[in-house]
C-alpha positions in Angstrom: 4.9 66.0 -9.9 6.3 65.3 -6.5 7.9 67.8 -4.2 11.3 66.3 -4.9 10.8 66.8 -8.6 9.7 70.4 -8.1 13.0 71.1 -6.4 15.1 69.9 -9.3 16.8 72.6 -11.4 15.0 73.3 -14.7 17.8 75.0 -16.7 19.6 74.1 -19.9 22.3 72.3 -18.0 19.8 69.7 -17.0 18.9 68.9 -20.6 20.6 66.5 -23.0 23.6 67.9 -24.9 22.3 66.4 -28.1 18.7 67.4 -27.8 16.9 67.5 -31.1 16.0 70.9 -32.6 12.5 72.2 -32.3 10.0 70.6 -34.6 12.0 67.4 -34.9 10.0 64.4 -33.7 11.7 61.6 -31.9 10.3 58.1 -31.2 9.5 56.7 -27.9 12.8 54.8 -27.9 14.7 58.0 -28.2 12.8 59.9 -25.6 14.9 58.5 -22.8 17.6 60.7 -21.4 21.1 59.6 -22.3 24.6 60.7 -21.5 27.0 62.5 -23.8 29.3 59.4 -23.4 26.6 57.1 -24.7 27.7 54.8 -27.6 26.3 55.5 -31.1 23.4 53.5 -32.3 24.4 50.1 -33.9 27.7 49.7 -32.1 28.0 46.6 -29.9 30.2 47.0 -26.9 31.9 43.9 -25.4 30.2 42.7 -22.2 32.5 42.6 -19.1 33.1 39.2 -17.6 30.7 38.3 -14.8 32.4 38.7 -11.4 33.3 35.5 -9.5 31.1 34.7 -6.6 32.5 35.7 -3.3 34.1 32.7 -1.5 37.0 31.5 0.5 40.6 32.5 -0.2 41.5 28.8 -0.4 38.8 27.9 -3.0 39.8 26.5 -6.4 40.4 29.4 -8.9 38.1 29.5 -11.9 41.0 29.2 -14.3 42.3 26.1 -12.7 42.6 23.0 -14.9 43.6 19.6 -13.4 45.2 18.6 -16.6 47.7 21.5 -16.5 48.5 21.1 -12.8 52.0 20.2 -11.8 52.5 16.9 -10.1 55.1 18.3 -7.7 52.4 20.0 -5.6 49.4 18.8 -3.8 47.4 16.4 -6.0 43.9 17.3 -7.1 42.5 14.5 -5.0 44.0 16.1 -1.9 46.2 14.6 0.9 45.3 11.0 1.9 43.2 10.9 5.0 45.0 9.4 8.0 42.6 7.2 9.9 43.7 6.1 13.4 41.9 3.3 15.1 40.9 3.9 18.7 41.8 0.3 19.7 45.5 1.2 19.8 47.3 2.7 22.7 47.2 6.5 22.8 51.0 6.6 22.7 51.0 5.3 19.1 48.1 7.5 18.0 49.6 10.7 19.5 53.1 9.9 18.3 51.8 9.5 14.8 50.1 12.9 14.8 53.1 14.6 16.4 55.3 13.5 13.5 52.8 15.0 11.0 52.5 18.7 9.9 49.7 20.6 11.7 47.8 21.0 8.4 47.7 17.2 7.9 46.5 16.1 11.3 43.0 14.7 11.5 40.6 16.9 13.4 39.7 15.7 16.9 36.3 14.4 17.6 34.4 16.7 19.9 33.7 14.8 23.0 31.1 16.0 25.4 32.6 17.1 28.7 30.9 18.0 31.9 31.4 21.7 31.2 28.7 23.0 28.9 30.8 25.6 27.1 34.1 23.7 27.4 36.9 24.4 29.8 39.1 27.5 29.6 42.1 27.2 27.4 44.6 28.3 30.2 43.3 25.7 32.6 43.7 22.9 29.9 47.2 24.0 29.2 48.0 24.1 32.9 46.7 20.5 33.4 48.8 19.4 30.4 52.0 20.9 31.8 51.4 19.3 35.2 51.0 15.9 33.6 54.0 16.4 31.5 56.0 17.5 34.5 55.3 14.2 36.3 56.2 12.1 33.3 59.5 13.9 32.6 60.5 13.9 36.3 59.8 10.2 36.4 62.3 9.5 33.6 60.0 9.2 30.6 61.5 10.0 27.2 60.9 13.4 25.7 58.9 12.1 22.7 56.5 10.1 25.0 56.1 13.2 27.2 55.1 15.3 24.2 52.7 12.6 23.0 51.0 12.6 26.4 50.7 16.4 26.4 49.3 16.4 23.0 46.8 13.7 24.0 45.5 15.8 26.9 45.1 18.9 24.8 43.4 17.0 22.0 41.0 15.3 24.4 39.6 18.8 25.3 39.3 19.8 21.6 42.6 21.8 21.4 44.0 20.3 18.2 46.2 23.2 17.0 48.7 22.8 19.8 52.4 22.3 19.8 54.2 20.9 22.9 57.9 21.3 23.4 60.0 19.3 26.0 63.6 19.9 27.1 65.5 18.6 30.1 64.1 21.0 32.6 61.5 23.1 30.7 58.0 22.2 29.4 56.1 24.6 27.1 53.0 24.4 25.0 51.4 26.7 22.5 47.8 26.7 21.3 46.5 28.8 18.4 42.8 28.6 17.8 43.0 29.7 14.2 45.3 31.4 11.7 44.0 34.9 12.6 43.8 34.4 16.4 46.7 35.1 18.8 48.4 32.0 20.2 48.2 31.1 23.9 51.4 29.8 25.4 52.3 28.4 28.8 55.5 26.9 30.4 56.6 25.0 33.4 60.0 24.3 34.9 60.9 20.8 36.2 63.1 21.4 39.2 63.0 18.0 41.0 63.2 14.5 39.5 62.5 11.3 41.3 62.1 7.6 40.4 58.6 6.3 41.1 57.3 4.1 38.4 54.0 3.5 40.4 53.3 7.2 40.0 54.3 7.0 36.4 51.9 4.2 35.7 49.1 6.2 37.4 49.7 9.2 35.2 49.6 6.9 32.1 46.2 5.6 33.2 45.0 9.2 33.6 46.1 10.1 30.1 44.5 6.9 28.8 41.2 7.8 30.4 41.4 11.3 29.0 42.0 10.0 25.5 39.1 7.5 25.7 36.1 9.1 24.0 33.7 7.1 26.2 35.0 8.2 29.5 33.9 11.9 29.4 36.3 12.9 32.1 35.8 16.5 33.1 38.6 18.9 33.8 37.8 19.1 37.5 37.8 15.3 37.8 41.2 15.2 36.0 42.6 17.8 38.4 41.3 15.7 41.4 42.9 12.5 40.1 46.2 14.3 39.4 46.2 15.7 43.0 45.7 12.2 44.3 48.6 10.9 42.2 50.9 13.6 43.6 49.9 12.9 47.2 50.3 9.1 47.0 53.1 7.7 49.1 55.8 5.4 47.6 54.7 1.7 47.6 57.8 0.5 49.5 59.2 1.9 52.8 62.8 3.1 53.2 64.0 -0.1 54.9 62.8 -2.2 52.0 64.7 0.0 49.6 67.9 -0.3 51.6 67.5 -4.1 51.7 66.8 -4.2 48.0 70.0 -2.2 47.3 72.0 -4.7 49.3 70.4 -7.7 47.6 71.1 -6.1 44.2 74.8 -5.7 45.0 75.0 -9.3 46.3 73.3 -10.7 43.2 75.6 -8.7 41.0 78.7 -10.1 42.9 77.4 -13.7 42.1 77.2 -12.8 38.4 80.9 -12.0 38.3 82.0 -15.1 40.3 81.4 -14.4 43.9 80.6 -16.9 46.6 78.5 -16.6 49.8 81.1 -14.5 51.7 81.3 -12.1 48.7 77.5 -12.0 48.6 77.3 -10.9 52.2 80.2 -8.5 52.0 78.7 -6.8 48.8 75.3 -6.7 50.5 76.6 -5.0 53.6 78.7 -2.5 51.6 75.8 -1.5 49.4 73.4 -1.1 52.3 75.9 1.1 54.2 76.5 3.2 51.0 72.7 3.6 50.6 72.3 4.9 54.2 75.2 7.4 53.7 73.6 8.6 50.5 70.3 9.1 52.3 72.1 11.1 55.0 73.8 13.3 52.4 70.4 13.9 50.6 68.9 14.9 53.9 71.6 17.5 54.4 71.0 19.0 51.0 74.1 17.8 49.2 73.9 17.4 45.4 73.6 14.0 43.8 77.2 14.1 42.7 78.4 13.8 46.3 75.7 11.3 47.1 77.0 8.9 44.4 80.6 9.6 45.6 79.8 8.7 49.2 77.7 5.7 48.2 80.5 4.2 46.1 83.0 4.2 49.0 81.7 1.5 51.4 81.7 -1.4 48.9 85.2 -0.4 47.8 86.4 -0.1 51.4 85.0 -3.6 52.3 86.7 -5.1 49.3 90.1 -3.5 50.1 89.7 -4.6 53.8 89.1 -8.2 52.8 92.2 -8.1 50.7 94.3 -6.6 53.5 93.0 -9.2 55.9 94.1 -12.0 53.5 90.7 -13.5 53.2 90.5 -15.9 50.3 87.7 -14.2 48.4 87.4 -12.2 45.2 87.6 -8.6 46.4 86.9 -7.4 42.9 83.5 -9.1 43.0 82.6 -7.2 46.2 83.5 -3.9 44.6 81.8 -4.7 41.3 78.6 -5.7 43.1 78.5 -2.3 44.8 79.0 -0.5 41.5 76.0 -2.3 40.0 73.7 -0.7 42.5 74.9 2.8 41.5 75.3 2.8 37.7 72.7 5.1 36.2 71.3 2.7 33.6 67.9 4.3 33.7 69.2 7.8 32.8 71.5 6.4 30.2 68.7 4.6 28.3 66.5 7.7 28.4 69.4 9.9 27.1 70.1 7.6 24.2 66.4 7.2 23.4 66.0 11.0 23.2 69.0 11.3 20.9 67.7 8.6 18.6 64.3 10.2 18.4 65.7 13.7 17.5 65.6 15.4 20.9 69.2 16.3 20.9 69.1 19.1 23.5 67.4 16.8 26.1 69.7 13.9 25.1 72.8 16.1 25.6 71.6 17.2 29.0 70.8 13.7 30.2 74.1 12.4 28.9 75.9 15.2 30.8 73.9 14.1 34.0 75.0 10.5 33.5 78.6 11.7 33.1 78.5 13.6 36.4 77.0 10.6 38.2 79.7 8.4 36.7 82.5 10.8 37.6 81.1 10.8 41.2 81.3 7.0 41.3 84.8 7.1 39.9 86.0 9.6 42.5 84.6 7.6 45.4 86.1 4.3 44.2 89.4 5.8 43.1 89.9 7.4 46.6 89.5 4.0 48.3 91.5 2.1 45.8 94.4 4.6 46.0 94.7 4.3 49.7 94.3 0.5 49.5 97.1 0.2 46.9 99.3 2.4 49.1 98.6 0.2 52.1 99.7 -2.9 50.2 96.4 -4.4 49.1 97.0 -6.9 46.3 94.3 -6.1 43.8 94.8 -7.7 40.4 92.9 -6.6 37.3 93.6 -10.0 35.7 90.8 -11.5 37.9 88.3 -10.2 35.2 89.6 -12.8 32.8 88.9 -15.7 35.2 85.2 -15.3 36.0 83.7 -18.7 36.7 80.8 -19.9 34.6 77.9 -21.1 36.7 74.9 -20.8 34.5 72.2 -21.8 37.0 73.5 -19.6 39.8 74.0 -16.7 37.4 70.5 -17.0 36.0 69.0 -17.0 39.5 71.3 -14.1 40.4 70.2 -12.1 37.3 66.5 -12.6 38.2 67.1 -11.5 41.8 69.0 -8.5 40.5 66.1 -7.5 38.2 63.6 -8.1 41.1 65.5 -5.8 43.5 66.1 -3.2 40.8 62.3 -3.1 40.2 61.8 -2.5 43.9 64.3 0.4 43.9 62.4 1.9 41.0 59.2 1.9 43.0 57.4 -0.3 40.5 53.9 -1.6 40.9 53.8 -5.1 42.4 51.9 -6.4 39.3 54.8 -5.6 37.1 57.6 -7.0 39.2 57.2 -10.6 38.1 57.2 -9.7 34.4 60.3 -7.6 34.6 62.1 -10.4 36.7 61.4 -12.9 33.9 62.5 -10.4 31.3 65.8 -9.9 33.1 66.4 -13.7 33.3 65.8 -14.0 29.6 68.3 -11.2 28.9 71.0 -12.9 30.9 70.3 -16.3 29.2 70.7 -14.7 25.8 73.9 -12.9 26.8 75.4 -16.0 28.4 74.5 -18.2 25.4 76.1 -15.7 23.0 79.2 -14.7 25.0 80.2 -17.8 26.9 78.9 -20.5 24.5 78.9 -18.8 21.1 82.1 -16.8 22.0 80.7 -13.6 20.6 82.1 -10.2 21.8 80.5 -8.9 25.0 79.4 -5.7 23.1 77.4 -7.7 20.5 76.0 -10.1 23.1 74.9 -7.2 25.3 73.3 -5.4 22.3 71.2 -8.4 21.3 70.1 -9.2 24.8 69.2 -5.5 25.4 67.2 -5.6 22.1 65.1 -8.5 23.3 64.5 -6.7 26.6 63.2 -3.6 24.7 61.1 -5.8 22.4 59.5 -7.8 25.1 59.1 -4.8 27.3 57.3 -2.8 24.5 55.0 -5.8 23.8 54.0 -6.1 27.4 53.5 -2.3 27.7 51.2 -2.4 24.6 49.3 -5.3 26.1 48.6 -3.3 29.2 48.3 0.1 27.5 51.1 1.4 29.9 54.6 2.8 29.8 57.4 0.5 28.7 59.9 1.8 31.3 58.7 -0.5 34.1 59.2 -3.5 31.9 62.6 -2.6 30.5 64.7 -0.5 32.9 65.0 -3.2 35.7 65.5 -6.0 33.1 68.8 -4.4 31.9 70.3 -4.5 35.3 72.2 -7.8 34.8 73.8 -6.3 31.6 75.2 -3.1 33.2 79.0 -2.8 32.8 80.0 -2.9 36.5 82.9 -5.2 36.1 84.5 -3.3 33.2 84.1 -0.1 35.1 85.8 -1.4 38.3 88.8 -2.9 36.5 89.3 0.3 34.5 89.4 2.3 37.8 91.7 -0.2 39.4 94.2 0.0 36.5 94.2 3.8 36.8 94.8 3.6 40.5 97.8 1.4 39.8 99.2 3.9 37.3 98.3 1.7 34.4 96.4 4.5 32.6 96.4 3.0 29.1 94.8 -0.2 30.3 92.4 1.6 32.5 91.2 3.8 29.7 90.7 0.8 27.4 88.6 -0.9 30.1 86.5 2.3 30.7 86.0 2.6 26.9 84.7 -1.0 26.9 82.3 0.0 29.7 81.1 2.9 27.7 80.6 0.7 24.7 78.6 -1.8 26.7 76.5 1.0 28.1 75.8 2.4 24.6 75.0 -1.1 23.4 72.4 -1.5 26.2 70.7 1.8 25.4 70.7 1.4 21.6 69.6 -2.2 21.9 66.6 -1.3 24.2 65.5 1.5 21.9 65.9 -0.7 18.8 63.8 -3.4 20.3 61.1 -0.9 21.0 61.2 0.5 17.5 61.1 -3.0 16.0 57.9 -3.8 17.9 56.3 -0.6 16.5 57.6 -1.4 13.0 55.9 -4.7 12.7 52.8 -3.8 14.7 51.7 -1.2 12.2 48.7 1.0 12.7 45.7 -0.5 10.9 43.7 2.0 8.9 46.6 4.5 8.7 48.5 5.7 5.8 51.8 4.2 4.7 53.6 7.2 6.0 51.7 7.3 9.2 54.7 7.4 11.5 57.1 9.8 9.8 60.5 10.6 11.2 63.3 12.9 10.2 64.9 12.2 6.9 68.6 11.6 6.4 70.5 14.9 5.8 72.9 13.4 3.3 75.9 14.9 5.0 75.0 18.6 4.7 
């Protein structure tokens, strides 16, 4: 006996309750100590079911039967795998995943970076927000900004992230897993400027980050981003002023102007541009800059009428308006609305409205004084625009060229957008002047071709589509309808003026919708190889409720 056994109590309580009486022999099988709750001999108790092996909470239950499963839920074979080829632009790949639920997105491939343990999550989110800030400030659509932010995060292995873009605020949230706390960061966009050269450089940076063979470290990405922000504009100020004047002169030729009108519109636009720069240097808001810039062309047109010079004063004023109409902001606003970013679209449309009201105020002030001084300005001149196809095609190409310079585009893209603008005017002229279609329908078709060709050229170069589309829509802007609407209002013909302004608004919407539709058509027919049939999902129709 061991010491432990010696210490056990040796009393009657330690014995079996049904111990046999003295003298009764028991077999070896009955010599074992049993409990008073033991089952009688010969009674078979049901065996409890064996416990299920420990596993994941998402493993298939043991009682699951594929035959009895409902078809309304996830099929037994699982969700079809979405395979995205790496030969496509990162915009298409990231846009496809952004329109998918988080649980259905394919996991990112872990790409080796320069850092051994990977960069810190806050630094990756900060880099993502800075890149998104440059894109949004440059006029890129909200969906493309989100796609770029998602591409940057995914390139560093942060797949469970959700970017969010509004007009002035960027935010992004990353959640490592379902049980970890999310990490969020935000950045405010306070200044916006037009520089498509910088925009193209940011697109190249995102493309390199998305390339699995580049292995771009976080420090290298920060260095390239700093260089992009420090780069100067490709064109000096005097070139921009001259481009503004040439744009106004080319626009005056489109509406029937001659050499004198070309020079007058050019001088008016250049003077307005210098005044706007002066107001910007003094810190005045853009509303007043547009108001001041619209006054010199209108003043020169009224002065030519008062001097009884045999020219079309309306062409001078219309040419000056072409250089001010916010076509870029309008296209971006409509694009955001069509892709479901309604808050950003509303803010951009409100910005366009303020710019337009500023132009209206500046022109109306000059026209009001001109009419009171006896200037004979006739709105009927809009119905007698001369048709000079060769001169107008050349003017449309010059207008697109100068518009591209004003947008600070790269020199390699200027020729392509110039040809795109010439094609847009040829299509518009053939439909409107020869086919006698309505100006709204002709504008929509021409703008659709601009968006289609621009998207195809952007996909060929793996770049943004804005440098190939924005300047090309310049010849289609409703400068003439805007001017004659304002002139009618200045002459107390409010009804006719409102009708003309409504026509201008319809033309502007036709341009924006046409450009966006052309881009969507290019993506519709150039499907993603290897992807599922629903690879690029969008919002479903709400059926009126």
